[in-house]
C-alpha positions as a printed Julia matrix, in Angstrom:
114×3 Matrix{Float64}:
 -70.87  12.48  26.05
 -73.98  14.62  25.97
 -74.25  17.96  24.21
 -76.93  20.59  24.84
 -77.4   23.5   22.44
 -79.67  26.34  23.51
 -80.53  28.81  20.77
 -82.66  31.84  21.6
 -83.81  34.91  19.7
 -83.01  37.35  22.51
 -79.77  38.71  23.95
 -78.04  36.63  26.63
 -75.87  38.35  29.23
 -72.76  36.61  30.58
 -74.57  36.08  33.91
 -77.58  34.5   32.17
 -75.27  32.3   30.09
 -73.5   31.1   33.23
 -76.89  30.39  34.84
 -78.02  28.33  31.83
 -74.75  26.38  31.61
 -74.84  25.55  35.32
 -78.52  24.56  35.3
 -78.12  22.39  32.18
 -75.19  20.7   33.93
 -77.54  19.69  36.7
 -80.39  18.83  34.33
 -78.35  16.33  32.29
 -78.15  14.07  35.35
 -81.83  13.29  34.77
 -80.61  10.96  32.01
 -79.18   7.71  33.4
 -75.39   7.58  33.26
 -75.01  11.17  32.07
 -73.16  13.75  34.12
 -71.88  17.28  33.85
 -68.26  16.08  33.7
 -68.77  15.04  30.06
 -71.36  17.62  29.05
 -70.66  20.21  26.36
 -73.05  23.17  26.33
 -73.66  25.81  23.67
 -75.64  28.96  24.4
 -76.39  31.16  21.38
 -78.3   34.4   21.77
 -79.8   36.73  19.18
 -80.54  33.86  16.78
 -82.99  34.34  13.95
 -85.8   32.11  15.22
 -89.41  32.33  14.05
 -92.41  30.54  15.52
 -95.81  30.7   13.86
 -94.18  33.0   11.31
 -93.24  35.6   13.93
 -90.25  36.53  16.03
 -92.0   39.05  18.3
 -91.89  36.83  21.39
 -88.82  35.34  23.02
 -88.19  31.84  21.61
 -85.87  28.94  22.41
 -84.81  25.82  20.54
 -82.91  23.32  22.67
 -81.13  20.32  21.17
 -79.92  17.46  23.36
 -77.58  14.88  21.79
 -76.34  11.84  23.67
 -74.72   8.45  23.18
 -77.08   5.48  23.47
 -80.78   5.41  24.2
 -82.85   6.84  27.04
 -86.41   6.09  28.18
 -89.25   8.43  27.33
 -89.89   9.06  31.03
 -86.37  10.43  31.5
 -86.68  12.58  28.4
 -90.0   13.94  29.68
 -88.29  15.04  32.9
 -85.43  16.64  30.99
 -87.84  18.49  28.71
 -89.59  19.98  31.75
 -86.29  20.95  33.37
 -84.65  22.41  30.24
 -87.79  24.43  29.57
 -87.76  25.71  33.15
 -84.1   26.69  32.81
 -84.62  29.02  29.84
 -87.88  30.31  31.28
 -86.19  31.24  34.57
 -83.0   32.61  33.03
 -84.45  34.53  30.11
 -88.19  34.93  30.73
 -89.14  32.75  27.78
 -92.7   31.42  27.97
 -92.82  27.64  28.16
 -95.05  27.39  25.09
 -92.31  29.12  23.08
 -89.7   26.43  23.75
 -88.95  23.41  21.57
 -86.71  20.58  22.8
 -85.26  18.08  20.32
 -83.46  14.85  21.19
 -80.9   12.97  19.12
 -79.68   9.51  20.12
 -76.24   8.72  18.71
 -74.81   5.3   18.01
 -71.24   6.57  17.75
 -69.56   9.44  19.53
 -66.0   10.55  18.9
 -63.66  12.1   21.44
 -59.94  12.39  21.85
 -59.27  11.02  18.37
 -61.38   7.84  18.63
 -64.96   6.63  19.02
 -66.78   5.2   21.99
């Protein structure tokens, strides 16, 4: 039941969006028990993001939400991979990417909770 939101302050073409969605689908498998079959992905371009008070450079904020808990080692690997994905797809410098994780106790789908 993972969800990955990628918000960037630059335009995203349909081809770049498809590249990000596909790559995040592969990246989520770095978390034990998580697979693309259950992954929901959001890609939002042209967001109003500021870092260090500026928006001159390309920026990305990636949020990963998932059911349960995951080790820090796995999250470290996913951070590296998610950062690489937006860097490769959109030319965003790695030091302009934030990745946030949210562990969820409950997750609803199909009218009920897991």
